[in-house]
N, C-alpha and C positions, 0 to 999 in steps of 0.2 A: 786238283786244286793245290794240294800240298806240293806236288811236283813242280807246278808253275811258280809257286812262291819260293821254293828252294832254288829253282833256276834263276829267278830274279835276284835273290840275295847273293848267289854266287857271281852273277854278272856285275853286281854293284860292289863287290868286295873291294877290288883294287881301285876303281874310280872313287868310291866313297872314302876309302882310306886316304887317297891322294887329296881329295877335297878337304877333309878334316885336317890333314897335315899342313896343307897350304894355308888354311885359315889360321891355325895355331902358330905356325912359323911367322906369318905376316904380322899377326898381332903382337907376338913376342918381340920381333924386331922393332915394331913401332913403339912399344912401351919402353924398350931399351933406349932408342933414339930420343924419345921424349924425356926420359930421365936425364940423359946426358945434356940435352939442350937446356933443361931447367936448371941443372947444376951450374952451367957456365954462363947463364944469362941473368940479367937483373930482373927482379920481380915486377918492376914498373916499366920495363922496355916495351916498345910498341909491338914488336913481333911476339913477345912473350904474352902480352894481353890477348892477342888474337889466338894464339895456340892454347892458352889456358881456357878461354871461353869455349872453344870447339874441340877440346881434346877427346872427349867421349865420342862425339859425332864423327870426327875424322877417323878414329879407330874403327868404327863400324863401317865407314865408307871403304877404307882400305881392305878390311877383311872381306867384305862383299865383292870387291873388285877381284881379289884373289880367287874367291869361290866361283865367280862368273868365268874367269879365265880357265880355271880347271875344268868346269863343266863344258866349256866350249870345245875342249880337246878330248872329251869323252866319246866313246863309240856312239853313233847316232841311233843304234837300234836298242839302246838300253830302255827298259820299261820305266815309264813315268818320267823320263828325262825332260820332255817338253814342259810338263807341269812344274817340275822343280826349277827349270830355267826361268819360267815365267814368274814363279814366286820370288826367285833370287833377284830378277830384274825389278820387280815391284818394290822389294825391300831396299834395293840400291837407290831407286828414285826417292823413296821416303827418307833414306839416310842422307842423301845429298841435300834434300830440302831442309832437314834438321840441321846439317852443318852450315848451310847458307844462312839460316835464321840466327844461329849462334854467332857466326862471323859478322852478321849485320849488327847484332847487339854489341859486339866488340867494337865496331866502328864508332858507335855512340860513346862508349867508355873511353876509347882512345882520344876522341876529339875533346871530350870533357877534361881528360887528364892533361892534354897539351895546352889547355886554356884554364889554368888554375885561377882561383879567386885571389888576386893579389891586391895589395893596398893601392887604392886609387884606380883600379881597373875592374872593380866588381861588376859594373854595368855591362861591360863587354863580355865578361865571362858568363854572366847569367843569360845574356842574349844568345850567345853561341850554344849554351846548354839547352835552352828552351827550343831553339830552332832544330837542334840535333835530335832531341827527343821526339819531336813531331815527325820529322822526316824519316827517322829510323823505324818508328812504328808503322808509318805508311808503307815503307819498303818491305818490312816483314810481312805485312798483310798481302802485298803483291807476290812475294816469294811463295807464301803458303798457297795462294790461289794457283799459281803456275805449277807448283809441285803436285797439287791434287789433280790438276788437269793432265799433267804428264803421267801420273800413276793410272788414271782412268784410260789413257790412250794405250796402255799396255794390253788392254783387253780387246780382242778382235771384234767383239760385238759392238763396242763403243766406236771403233774405227769405221765399221760398216754403217753406223748410224750418222756419220758425219754429214752427209748430204741432207738428211731429214732435219738434223739439228740446225744447219745453216738456213734451211727454208723457214723454220719456225723461230729463228733467233730474234726477229723483229718483234713478234708478239710476246715471246718469252721475256725479252729485254724490257718491254714496257711494263709487263706485270711485275717482274722482279724489281724494276726501278721504283714503281709505285709502292710496293710492299716494303722496300728497304729505304724509303725516302728519309725517315728520321736519321738512320745510320749514315746514309750518304751525305745528308746535309751537315751532320756533325763532322764527318771526315773532311769535307770541303771547308767548313769553318775552321777546322784545325790547321789546314794548309794556309788559309788566309791569315790566321793569327800568327803562325810560324814566320810568315814573310813580313807582315806589317808590324809585329811586336807591340800590340797595345799593352801587354803585360809580360812579365818574365817570372821564372821561379824565384820565390822569396820576395817578390814585390808586395807592398802593402796596399790593399784595396779597401774600398768602402762599397760593399755590395748590398743595396737595398737597406742601408742603415747599419749593416754589420761591419765592424772593423776586423779585418782578417788578413792573413798572409797566404800567398799562393804556395801550396805545399807539394802538389803533384799534378802533372799534366799528362793525360792519356790521349789516345787517338780520338775519343768521343766526349770526354768530360774532364772537368777540372775539380780537384779537391782543394778547398781553401780551409785554413785553420783559423777559427774565430778566436778572439782574445781570451775567451773563457774555456778554450781547448775543445770546443765543439768543432765538428767537421761538416762543411757544406759541400755537397756534390752537385755541381752545376754543369749542364750540357754546354758544349762549346758554342752551339748556335745561340745560346742566350746572350753571350758576350757580343755577338754580332748584332743582335736585334735590340739590345737594351743598353742604356747609358750606365756607366759605373765610374767611380773615382779611383784613380791610381795615384797614390801619395808618394810614390818613389820612382816614377818613370824616368825622370832626368836627374833627380837628386832626392835624397831622403830627408832633407831639411824641411821643416814645417813651421808655420806660424800658429801660435795658440792664443786664445783669448779667454779672459775672465771678466765677467760682468758683475758689478756690485751696485745695488741701489742704496743711496744715502739721502739724508735729509738736505733741504736747500741750505741749511746753515753750516753744512760740512765744508771746511776749506779743502781745496784740491791739492795744494802744494804739499802738505804733510803726507797725503796718500802717495804722491809721486816720489817723495823721498824714501818712504818706507818700501815702496815697490822696487826702487833701484837698489836699496839695501838688501832686500831679500834675494834679488837676482844675483847680486855680487857674491853672496855667501852660498849660492847654490851651484853644485857641480853639474846640474842638468842644463843650465843655460849656456848657449854657445857664444854669448857676448856680442851678437849682431843687432838684434832688434829689441828695443824697450821703449814702449810708447804708452802714455796715459792720456785719454781723451774723454770728455763728457759727450756721449753719443746720443743721449735722449733726455728729455725733461718732461715729466708728466705733471698732472695737477697735484701730485703728492710727493714726488721725490725725483732725484737726479739719477741717471744711469751713467756709471763711469766704466769705460772699457780699458782694460789693461792688456796690451798686445806684447807678446814675447816670442822669441824664436828658440828652437831646439834642434839638435842634430838629426833626430828621427822621431817617428810617431810615438814610440813607447816612452821615450824621455819627455816628449812634448806633453803627453797625458799626465805623467807624474809631476812635471813642473807646474802645470796648470792647477793641479790639486793642491800642491804645496803652497803656491802663491795665494790661492783663494783662502786657504786655511790661515795663512799668516796675516793677510789683510783683514779678515774678519776678526781675528784675535786683536790686531792693532786697534781697530775701531772700538771693540768692546772695552779695551783697557784704557784708551786715551780719549775717545769721543763717544761715550755711550749715549749722550743726549742727542747725537747727530744720526742715530739709526733711523730708518724710515718710520714715520709716525702718521697716524690718522688724526687730522685736526677737525674739530667740530665746535660749533657755537651753540650754546644753550640759550634759548629764547623763552622768556616767560610770557605766555600768551594770556594768562589769567588777568582779567580786568579788575582794577581796584574796586572795592565795595564802597 
């Protein structure tokens, strides 16, 4: 036993040293070339983004390629050579898959970097970013599936089972499809959303009464940030099956309303003048829409609607609150008797004696 072990170690002495030396030299040359490239390239250059994203994975791929080449030239009668070559091939497939996933992620970063959010072009930039994020995540899932399949095919037992697997693929596919139906439906919904663009990253949505912003889009769900900093995690399929409001699909401008009830004796013109004055002194108003209308009349009071415009939803909300407060203060100070009141008539039903 000891003699066989000693003979095996002697047989592996020079091939092993050659393999280790080839890996060390290859990795050292790669790191030196990488350092030179980074020194003479700009940090935001397209090629630099790809290299930085996959630097570690590419180093592993090159080292394993050098090891595979060295083992291929080793004597075929070396003990355990077949097992070591198979392990090296398996690691090489996994390293290539890793590098492919990292390069795919870099594709998304490059596309986003080439389409910055410029003034007046924010819609196009957000559209490109949203589509890219969807497609890159789908491509990474596909690469991982292919990589796992290629790794399994390095085993002879799996290759010999190919015919049996093909024969049972129909039934297995049905079972797998039924079990993974929620995941697959969300993936397909993500592709549909990426192509049709009902919303984009940073869009302002109203989801079931919640005022929120699209913060993150994954392959299966969307994270939206509510105005009070809560996060809602919503499956992509929900956006396909349910209606929602997009307040910034084509433009971030919004109209806001303030409703105030006043007595029938309240003159409307002073309210209109005060409303215009408040808007003129507010930096939240965009100067486009300012309308005062009596929109309802009940048996007790008048409903006056104040319609105004603002550049976006946040300033629209702040503007509505400021105008409401200013109008209520104006009525309290100048027309307190015209606030809504309940009128009643006292009738004495007592008969005279």
